[in-house]
N, C-alpha and C positions, 0 to 999 in steps of 0.2 A: 245505407248502401256502402259497400266496401270501396276503398280507394283503389284506383287503377293507375298503372304506370304507362309510359309511352309504348307505342307499338314496337315490337322487337321479335327476334326469332328465338323460340324455345330450344334449348340444347337437347331436350329429351325427345320431343315429337317433331321437331324441326318446322313447326307451323309458325306463321307470323301471328302473334297474339298481343293482347294488352293485359299483362300480368296483374293479378289482384294482390294487394298487400295483406299478408297474414300476420306479420309481426312488425310493427313500426319501431324503428330504433333511432336514437339521436346520435350515438357515437359510432355505431357500426352500420352496415348497409341494412336496409329493410329486407325482411324475408318475404318472398313472394310465392305465388302459386300460379301455374299455367292453367288457364280456364279450360283448355282442351284436354290435356292428359293428366292434369292435377299434379304434375311434377313440381318439386321444390326448385325455385330459381332465385337468382339475385341479379342486380344490374351489373353488367360487365364493366370492369375498370379500365378497359382500353380507351385511349384517347379518341374522342368523337364517336365512339361506338354506342349504338342504341339497342344492341342485342342483350340476351340474358346468359349468365353463367350458371352452370349446374350447381345445385345445392345438394348436400348430403347429410346423413345423420351425424357423421363424425367430422367431415371436412367440406368446406364450400370452395368451389373453384373461384378464382379471381377474374378469369377471362372466359369469354365465350369460345366455342370451337373455331370460329373464323379468326379471332385474334391470336389464339394459340397456334394455328397453322401459319399465320403471317409471321409470328415471332420465330417459329421453326425455320421458315424459309430465310429470314434475315440472318439467323445464326449460321445456317448452311452456307450462305453467301459470304459471310465474314470468315468462316473457316477456310473457304477456298481462297479468298484474298490473302489471308495470313499464312497460308500453306501449313496449317496445323499438322503437326506430326513430323515436319522436316527437321532433321537434326542439324544443329549448328555447333561446329567445333569451337572450343574455347582456346585453341592453340594459337 
């Protein structure tokens, strides 16, 4: 029987699934498959996140869509606080 990972959200079909291990790795993350849509997924590297990141033929995402969105909001918030784009005179 194939090894399964914890329940998490698939970035391809957006279903909550328990992904199946396709390729077990020691140094890198295990390559997984969504049992619903058969999409290639990997465990998200977000802190305390249990969802899956999208895998591809050339590049694997490090974070799930939820973590990517949260990072984008944090960056937007930081840009507002820092007033990015404001010009400061050196005179």
